[in-house]
C-alpha positions in Angstrom: 1.0 4.9 14.1 2.0 6.8 17.2 5.5 7.5 16.1 6.6 8.8 12.7 7.3 5.8 10.5 10.1 7.7 8.6 11.9 8.3 11.9 11.7 4.6 12.8 13.0 3.8 9.3 16.0 6.1 9.7 16.8 4.7 13.0 16.6 1.0 12.0 16.8 0.7 8.3 20.4 -0.5 7.9 20.6 -2.6 11.1 19.9 -6.2 10.2 19.7 -8.4 13.3 21.8 -11.5 12.8 19.6 -13.8 14.8 17.1 -14.1 12.0 17.5 -17.1 9.8 15.4 -18.2 6.9 13.4 -21.4 7.1 13.7 -22.4 3.5 12.7 -21.1 0.1 12.9 -22.1 -3.6 16.6 -21.5 -3.7 17.2 -23.5 -0.5 18.9 -21.0 1.6 20.8 -22.6 4.4 19.4 -22.2 7.9 23.0 -21.8 9.1 23.6 -18.5 7.3 22.4 -15.2 8.9 21.4 -12.2 6.9 24.3 -10.5 5.2 24.9 -6.8 6.2 25.6 -5.2 2.8 24.6 -4.2 0.2 21.0 -3.5 1.4 17.7 -2.8 -0.3 15.0 -1.0 1.6 11.4 -0.3 0.4 9.1 2.2 2.1 5.6 1.4 1.1 2.8 4.0 1.7 -0.7 4.6 0.6 -1.6 8.2 1.6 -4.7 8.3 -0.6 -6.0 4.7 -0.7 -9.3 5.6 -2.4 -7.3 6.4 -5.5 -5.9 2.8 -5.6 -2.3 3.8 -5.6 0.6 2.5 -3.6 3.7 4.7 -3.4 7.1 3.1 -3.2 10.5 4.4 -2.2 13.3 2.0 -2.9 16.7 2.6 -1.5 19.9 0.9 -2.6 22.7 1.3 -0.1 26.4 0.5 -0.8 25.4 -1.1 -4.1 27.7 0.4 -6.7 30.2 -2.5 -6.7 27.7 -5.3 -6.7 25.7 -3.7 -9.5 28.8 -2.7 -11.6 27.5 0.9 -11.6 31.0 2.4 -11.6 32.0 0.2 -14.5 28.8 0.6 -16.6 27.8 4.1 -15.5 24.2 3.0 -14.9 21.9 0.8 -12.8 19.1 -1.3 -14.3 16.0 -1.8 -12.1 13.3 -4.3 -13.1 9.7 -5.2 -12.3 8.7 -8.9 -12.4 6.3 -9.9 -15.2 4.7 -12.7 -13.2 4.4 -14.1 -9.7 5.3 -17.7 -8.8 2.4 -20.0 -8.4 0.4 -18.3 -11.2 1.8 -19.3 -14.5 0.9 -16.3 -16.7 2.9 -13.3 -17.9 0.9 -10.5 -16.2 3.0 -7.5 -17.2 3.0 -5.8 -13.7 5.0 -2.9 -15.1 1.8 -1.7 -16.9 0.7 -0.3 -13.6 3.9 1.7 -12.7 4.1 5.4 -13.2 6.1 8.5 -12.0 9.4 6.7 -11.8 12.2 9.0 -10.5 15.7 8.6 -9.2 17.8 10.7 -6.8 21.3 10.6 -5.3 21.7 12.5 -2.0 18.4 14.3 -2.8 19.4 15.4 -6.2 17.7 14.0 -9.3 19.7 11.7 -11.7 18.7 10.8 -15.3 16.5 7.7 -15.8 14.7 6.1 -18.8 12.6 3.1 -19.5 14.6 0.8 -21.8 12.3 -2.2 -21.9 8.8 -3.1 -21.0 9.8 -3.8 -17.4 13.2 -2.2 -17.0 14.3 1.3 -16.0 17.9 2.5 -16.5 19.3 5.0 -14.0 22.5 6.9 -15.0 24.6 6.9 -11.9 27.9 5.6 -10.4 26.9 6.4 -6.9 26.8 3.9 -4.0 23.5 5.1 -2.6 20.5 5.5 -4.9 16.9 6.3 -4.1 14.0 5.4 -6.5 10.4 6.4 -6.2 7.4 5.3 -8.2 3.7 4.7 -7.9 1.7 1.6 -8.6 -1.9 1.5 -9.6 -3.5 -1.4 -7.6 -7.2 -2.0 -8.3 -7.5 -5.7 -8.9 -8.3 -7.8 -5.8 -7.1 -11.3 -6.6 -4.5 -13.5 -5.0 -2.1 -12.8 -8.0 -2.4 -9.0 -8.0 -2.3 -6.0 -5.6 -5.2 -3.9 -4.4 -5.8 -0.8 -2.3 -9.0 1.2 -1.6 -10.5 3.0 1.3 -11.1 -0.3 3.2 -7.7 -2.1 3.0 -4.6 -2.8 1.1 -3.2 -6.1 -0.3 0.2 -6.5 -1.7 1.4 -9.2 -4.1 5.1 -8.3 -3.8 6.0 -9.2 -7.4 3.6 -6.5 -8.6 4.9 -3.8 -6.3 8.6 -4.2 -5.5 11.2 -3.8 -8.2 14.6 -5.5 -8.1 18.2 -5.5 -9.4 19.5 -8.8 -10.8 22.8 -8.6 -8.9 21.1 -7.8 -5.6 18.4 -10.5 -5.5 20.3 -12.7 -3.0 21.0 -9.8 -0.7 18.8 -8.8 2.3 15.7 -6.8 1.7 13.7 -4.7 4.1 10.1 -3.4 3.9 8.8 -0.5 6.0 5.1 -0.2 5.7 3.4 3.1 6.4 -0.3 2.2 6.7 -3.0 4.7 5.9 -3.7 6.8 9.0 -6.8 4.9 10.2 -5.4 1.5 9.6 -3.9 -0.4 12.6 -2.8 -3.8 11.4 -0.2 -5.2 9.0 -0.2 -9.0 8.4 2.6 -10.8 6.7 4.8 -13.8 7.1 7.9 -11.6 6.7 10.1 -11.5 9.8 9.3 -8.4 11.9 12.2 -6.1 12.9 12.5 -5.8 16.7 11.7 -2.3 18.0 10.5 -1.0 14.6 6.8 -0.8 13.9 5.6 -2.3 10.6 9.1 -3.1 9.5 10.0 -6.5 8.1 13.1 -8.3 6.8 13.6 -10.9 4.1 17.0 -12.6 3.5 16.6 -12.2 -0.3 14.2 -11.0 -3.0 12.8 -14.5 -3.6 11.4 -14.7 0.0 10.1 -11.1 -0.3 8.2 -12.0 -3.4 6.9 -15.0 -1.6 5.4 -13.0 1.3 2.1 -11.2 0.6 1.1 -8.3 2.9 -2.4 -7.4 4.2 -2.8 -3.8 5.5 -5.9 -2.5 7.2 -8.1 -3.3 10.2 -8.5 -7.0 9.5 -9.5 -9.3 12.4 -6.9 -11.9 13.4 -6.9 -15.0 15.5 -4.3 -17.7 16.1 -3.9 -21.4 16.7 -1.1 -23.9 17.1 -0.7 -26.9 14.8 2.2 -29.3 14.8 3.8 -27.1 17.4 3.9 -24.2 14.9 2.0 -20.9 15.6 -0.5 -20.0 12.9 -2.1 -16.6 12.3 -5.4 -16.1 10.4 -6.2 -12.6 9.1 -9.8 -12.1 8.1 -10.8 -9.2 5.7 -14.4 -8.6 5.0 -17.7 -8.5 6.9 -18.6 -12.1 7.6 -20.0 -14.2 10.5 -18.0 -17.1 11.7 -17.4 -19.1 14.9 -13.8 -18.3 15.7 -13.3 -21.2 18.1 -14.8 -23.8 15.7 -12.9 -22.3 12.7 -9.6 -22.4 14.6 -10.3 -26.0 15.6 -11.0 -27.1 12.0 -8.0 -25.2 10.7 -5.9 -27.2 13.2 -7.4 -30.5 12.1 -6.7 -29.8 8.4 -3.2 -28.5 9.0 -2.1 -31.3 11.3 -3.4 -33.9 8.9 -1.6 -32.2 6.0 1.6 -32.1 8.1 1.3 -35.9 8.7 2.0 -36.6 5.1 5.6 -35.6 5.2 5.9 -35.8 8.9 7.8 -32.6 9.4 6.7 -29.0 9.5 9.4 -26.7 8.0 8.0 -23.4 9.1 8.7 -21.4 12.3 5.3 -19.7 11.8 2.5 -19.7 9.2 0.1 -17.0 8.1 -3.3 -17.2 6.4 -4.7 -14.1 4.7 -8.4 -14.6 3.9 -10.4 -12.2 1.7 -14.2 -12.5 1.9 -15.5 -11.2 -1.4 -18.9 -11.0 -3.2 -18.0 -13.5 -5.9 -15.1 -15.6 -7.1 -12.5 -17.4 -5.1 -9.2 -19.2 -5.1 -5.8 -19.2 -3.4 -2.1 -18.7 -4.0 0.6 -20.6 -2.0 3.7 -19.1 -0.5 6.6 -20.4 1.5 5.3 -19.6 4.9 1.8 -18.2 4.1 -1.1 -18.3 1.7 -3.8 -15.9 0.6 -7.3 -17.3 0.2 -10.3 -15.7 -1.5 -13.8 -17.1 -0.7 -17.4 -16.1 -0.7 -18.9 -14.2 2.2 -21.2 -17.1 2.8 -18.4 -19.6 3.1 -19.4 -20.6 6.6 -23.2 -20.5 6.2 -23.8 -24.1 5.1 -22.0 -27.5 5.5 -21.5 -27.7 1.8 -20.0 -24.2 1.5 -17.8 -24.8 4.6 -16.4 -28.1 3.3 -15.6 -26.3 0.1 -13.7 -23.6 2.0 -11.8 -26.3 4.0 -10.9 -27.9 0.7 -9.3 -24.6 -0.4 -7.5 -24.4 3.0 -6.1 -27.9 2.6 -5.0 -27.3 -1.0 -3.1 -24.1 -0.4 -1.7 -25.4 2.9 -0.3 -28.6 1.4 1.5 -26.5 -1.1 4.0 -25.4 1.7 5.4 -28.9 1.0 4.4 -29.8 -2.5 5.8 -27.1 -4.9 7.3 -24.7 -2.3 9.8 -27.4 -1.1 9.0 -30.6 -3.0 9.4 -29.1 -6.5 10.4 -29.7 -10.1 13.8 -28.3 -10.9 12.3 -25.6 -13.1 10.4 -24.0 -10.3 13.2 -22.2 -8.5 15.3 -20.2 -8.4 12.9 -18.1 -10.5 13.4 -16.1 -13.6 11.0 -13.1 -13.0 11.2 -11.8 -16.5 10.3 -14.9 -18.5 8.2 -18.1 -18.5 9.5 -20.9 -16.2 8.5 -24.1 -18.0 7.9 -27.5 -16.5 6.0 -30.7 -17.6 5.1 -31.3 -14.0 2.3 -28.9 -12.9 0.1 -32.0 -12.9 2.2 -33.0 -9.9 2.7 -29.6 -8.3 -0.9 -28.4 -8.7 -2.9 -31.5 -9.7 -1.6 -33.8 -7.0 -2.1 -31.0 -4.5 -5.8 -31.1 -5.7 -5.7 -34.9 -5.1 -4.4 -34.3 -1.6 -7.0 -31.6 -0.7 -9.7 -34.2 -0.6 -7.5 -37.0 0.7 -6.6 -34.8 3.6 -10.2 -34.0 4.4 -11.0 -37.7 4.2 -8.2 -38.5 6.7 -9.2 -35.6 8.9 -12.8 -37.0 9.1 -14.5 -34.2 7.1 -15.4 -36.7 4.3 -16.9 -40.1 4.8 -15.4 -43.0 2.8 -18.5 -43.0 0.6 -18.3 -39.2 0.0 -14.6 -39.5 -0.9 -15.4 -42.3 -3.4 -18.0 -40.0 -5.0 -15.4 -37.2 -5.2 -13.0 -39.6 -7.0 -15.6 -40.7 -9.5 -16.7 -37.1 -10.2 -13.0 -36.1 -10.8 -12.9 -38.8 -13.4 -16.2 -37.6 -14.9 -14.8 -34.1 -15.2 -11.8 -35.1 -17.4 -13.5 -37.8 -19.3 -16.4 -35.5 -20.3 -14.0 -32.9 -21.8 -13.0 -33.5 -25.4 -9.6 -31.9 -24.8 -8.7 -34.9 -22.6 -8.1 -36.8 -25.9 -6.0 -34.0 -27.4 -3.7 -32.7 -24.7 -1.8 -34.8 -22.2 -1.2 -33.8 -18.6 2.4 -33.1 -19.3 1.5 -30.9 -22.3 -1.1 -29.1 -20.2 1.6 -28.3 -17.7 4.0 -27.0 -20.3 1.4 -24.9 -22.0 0.0 -23.3 -18.9 1.6 -20.0 -19.9 -0.3 -19.7 -23.2 -3.4 -21.9 -22.7 -4.1 -22.6 -19.0 -4.8 -19.0 -18.0 -6.1 -17.9 -21.4 -9.1 -20.0 -22.2 -11.3 -19.3 -25.1 -14.6 -20.8 -26.5 -12.7 -23.8 -28.0 -10.5 -24.6 -25.0 -12.6 -27.5 -23.7 -12.1 -29.1 -27.1 -8.3 -28.9 -27.2 -7.0 -28.8 -23.6 -7.3 -30.4 -20.2 -6.6 -28.8 -16.9 -3.5 -30.0 -15.1 -5.5 -29.4 -11.9 -8.3 -31.8 -12.8 -6.2 -34.3 -14.7 -3.5 -34.1 -12.1 -6.0 -34.8 -9.3 -7.0 -38.0 -11.0 -3.4 -39.0 -11.7 -2.7 -38.4 -8.0 -5.4 -40.9 -7.1 -4.1 -43.4 -9.6 -0.5 -43.1 -8.5 -1.5 -43.5 -4.8 -3.4 -46.7 -5.8 -0.4 -47.9 -7.8 1.9 -47.5 -4.9 -0.5 -49.1 -2.5 -0.9 -52.1 -4.8 2.8 -52.4 -5.7 3.9 -52.3 -2.1 1.1 -54.6 -0.8 -0.3 -51.8 1.2 3.0 -51.0 3.0 3.4 -47.6 1.3 1.3 -44.9 -0.4 1.7 -41.5 -1.9 2.8 -40.1 1.4 6.0 -42.2 1.2 6.8 -40.7 -2.2 6.3 -37.1 -0.9 8.4 -37.9 2.1 11.2 -39.3 0.0 11.2 -36.3 -2.4 11.2 -33.9 0.6 14.2 -35.6 2.3 16.2 -36.4 -0.8 15.9 -33.3 -2.9 14.8 -30.5 -0.6 16.7 -31.4 2.5 19.7 -33.4 1.3 20.4 -32.1 -2.3 18.7 -28.7 -1.8 17.3 -28.6 -5.2 14.3 -29.6 -7.3 14.1 -32.9 -9.2 13.9 -33.6 -12.9 11.0 -35.5 -14.6 13.1 -38.7 -14.8 14.2 -38.4 -11.2 10.6 -38.1 -10.1 9.7 -41.2 -12.1 12.5 -43.2 -10.6 11.5 -42.1 -7.1 7.8 -43.1 -7.8 8.9 -46.5 -9.1 11.3 -47.1 -6.2 8.5 -46.3 -3.6 6.0 -48.5 -5.5 8.4 -51.3 -5.8 7.7 -51.8 -9.5 7.8 -50.2 -12.9 5.0 -47.7 -13.6 5.2 -47.7 -17.4 1.4 -47.5 -18.0 1.1 -44.6 -15.5 3.9 -42.5 -16.9 3.9 -43.5 -20.6 0.1 -43.5 -21.0 -1.7 -41.6 -18.2 0.8 -38.7 -17.9 2.5 -38.3 -21.2 -0.3 -39.2 -23.7 -3.9 -38.3 -24.2 -4.8 -42.0 -24.7 -7.6 -43.6 -22.6 -6.7 -44.8 -19.1 -7.5 -48.3 -17.9 -9.0 -47.1 -14.6 -10.1 -50.4 -13.4 -6.5 -51.7 -13.4 -5.9 -49.3 -10.6 -9.2 -49.8 -8.7 -9.4 -53.6 -8.8 -6.7 -54.1 -6.2 -8.9 -52.2 -3.7 -11.9 -54.2 -4.6 -13.7 -51.6 -6.7 -14.7 -51.1 -10.3 -15.6 -47.9 -12.2 -19.0 -48.2 -13.8 -20.5 -45.8 -16.3 -24.2 -45.6 -15.2 -25.0 -43.5 -18.3 -23.9 -46.2 -20.7 -27.4 -47.2 -21.6 -28.8 -43.7 -21.9 -30.9 -43.1 -25.1 -30.8 -39.3 -24.7 -30.1 -37.2 -27.7 -27.4 -34.6 -27.7 -26.9 -31.2 -29.3 -23.5 -30.4 -28.1 -23.8 -26.6 -27.7 -23.7 -24.5 -24.6 -25.9 -21.4 -24.6 -26.2 -18.3 -22.6 -29.9 -17.5 -22.1 -30.3 -13.8 -21.4 -32.7 -11.0 -22.3 -35.0 -13.3 -24.2 -32.2 -14.7 -26.4 -30.1 -17.9 -26.5 -26.6 -17.2 -27.7 -24.2 -20.1 -28.3 -21.1 -19.8 -26.1 -19.3 -23.1 -26.9 -19.6 -26.1 -29.3 -18.4 -29.6 -28.3 -16.0 -31.3 -30.7 -17.7 -34.2 -32.6 -21.2 -33.3 -31.5 -24.2 -32.6 -33.7 -23.8 -28.9 -33.4 -20.1 -29.1 -34.2 -20.6 -31.4 -37.3 -23.6 -29.5 -38.7 -22.2 -26.0 -38.3 -23.6 -24.2 -35.3 -21.1 -21.5 -34.3 -20.1 -19.8 -31.1 -21.8 -16.4 -31.2 -24.9 -17.6 -33.1 -28.1 -16.3 -31.7 -30.6 -19.2 -32.0 -33.9 -17.7 -33.2 -36.1 -20.8 -33.7 -36.1 -24.6 -33.9 -38.5 -26.2 -36.4 -40.2 -22.7 -36.8 -40.8 -22.4 -33.1 -39.4 -19.2 -31.5 -36.7 -20.1 -29.0 -36.3 -17.0 -26.8 -34.0 -18.0 -23.9 -35.2 -21.6 -23.5 -33.4 -23.5 -26.2 -32.4 -26.4 -24.1 -35.9 -26.9 -22.8 -37.2 -26.8 -26.3 -35.0 -29.6 -27.6 -35.4 -31.8 -24.5 -36.9 -35.2 -25.3 -36.0 -35.1 -29.0 -34.9 -38.5 -30.4 -31.5 -39.5 -31.5 -31.3 -39.2 -35.3 -34.0 -36.5 -35.4 -33.0 -33.6 -37.7 -33.8 -30.1 -36.4 -34.2 -27.0 -38.5 -32.4 -24.4 -36.5 -32.7 -20.7 -37.5 -29.8 -18.5 -36.3 -28.8 -14.9 -36.5 -25.1 -14.9 -37.4 -23.5 -11.4 -37.6 -26.9 -9.9 -38.7 -27.7 -12.6 -41.3 -30.3 -15.3 -40.8 -29.3 -18.8 -41.6 -31.2 -22.1 -41.3 -29.1 -25.1 -40.3 -30.2 -28.7 -40.4 -28.8 -30.4 -37.3 -29.2 -34.1 -36.7 -29.1 -35.1 -33.1 -26.5 -37.7 -31.9 -26.4 -39.9 -28.8 -25.3 -38.4 -25.6 -21.6 -39.1 -25.2 -21.3 -37.9 -21.6 -20.3 -40.4 -19.0 -21.4 -40.7 -15.4 -19.1 -42.9 -13.5 -19.4 -44.3 -10.0 -17.3 -46.7 -8.0 -18.9 -49.9 -7.1 -17.6 -52.8 -4.9 -16.6 -56.0 -6.7 -18.5 -59.1 -5.9 -16.7 -61.6 -3.7 -13.9 -59.3 -2.7 -10.8 -61.0 -1.3 -9.4 -60.3 2.1 -6.3 -58.7 0.4 -8.6 -56.3 -1.4 -10.5 -55.4 1.7 -7.3 -54.8 3.6 -5.9 -52.6 0.8 -9.2 -50.7 0.7 -9.1 -50.0 4.4 -5.5 -48.7 4.1 -6.4 -46.5 1.1 -9.3 -44.8 2.8 -8.0 -44.9 6.4 -11.1 -46.8 7.7 -9.1 -48.7 10.3 
């Protein structure tokens, strides 16, 4: 920076311009209310030694004694969130905090940590300054990171808060490392103050990630809204083509509800060696993708699917939301039975949007739908855990899988994607093709987000879906959503002239039911499928398979048992915790399904019309 950031901070820090108004956020702030003037919270974020992976934070509370009851209590309690919205796991961000100190007018005041994420400062003063450091060395969309190349801030993991001040204005002054020139965020920039940003409250601050470094940026306009894309990482791409395709995806997504609620939107894209994913925010998203995301058509469509998913979240979950998902409790789990809708139906829309935007042919989309069904029907946990239960247990199961998870759980993403497809078909059929899932999203957006300014309950969502469909949806909600019972898929596909066929039904293949990790000349069991031969006959996770029928296995167990007959008994020698055991395992028929969607013979004109409206072929 050419000017000293601290000087800019002193000149501008308490002057909140009243022209700024929030678009909308999980607590539905009115667009008619300007930022309040006092009390104020200001953070100064610096990273003087980024190679050490530390952010340094200065947090100033101004004119806050009355609001915080400091004069009455004699202390102020400052907290660090334990999770971040959109990622349903207690992450204990306070574990990375150190060197917490407090001063008043430059003089230290006593402080102590009283709970895992709470620091108590003994003071009755109006103006309090806190300083602390945060270790940030985990580059994901849910955590913060800084090194010699760049910095990325997930605000919940960096910025502390006071309960009584969460609804007051917050300001962030970023002091980038000396060689870094660019700060990218959806927060509102303060006029005349470099790298200084305002949020009307803590919720919007938490919902606005920050990228700091020398990232490349480009822009495009979609639905008359300016969009910024910040690209971190060495990667080759065609900027013009990429901008055009972003625009196609974004405008198709916006057509679902028919209104874009943002004044501007920001994509932060990290190109990394492995892994991927995204996290939605009110006016932005962070995406992580491979460095070769643009190298092949398959990779590129996969990336656009991620774009569509996270972008559609700016409606579904950030504004169209279950009542439990805002305002947020940052210290505890926020439970809902409807992540199958918020996340899973967003997964449904990611491919539906790409179909409507022309990136998927109708045939490709039908293949995606069938494969989604294969995914859940080939997981034993689909007969144990319902979509509603999966949503509720996200906090303890969804983000904490173990070797038995596939036997006992189902992902609210994958099951919810299938449910989105089925609900879309149910609405199409119930309304004789006059309405689809878009109409339900539009109703929820207008009724609850815009009119009532709140989320909806499970029962309100069901009533809305049935109202839009024009009929009761008992089978969908009672069976498909709230139980783990089998779904009559063809009842949903028949109105569009299709049937779901299991092409593996006549397979005579045998099945062991164990997944193995072949490495270093060994085959180690990593999971065992419930009800399979391996499960019934006692093969355990962690067993090293030494031989089958006295033949040494090495790292090729699956090749060795390929072609064996159903009913054949194998003598399997394993090393279990240093002890050799021989297990007789009798192979069973292969239970895996392989569905595809086929047209019905002699389709009616009504079925053909409904099919065309479903897949936007006319």
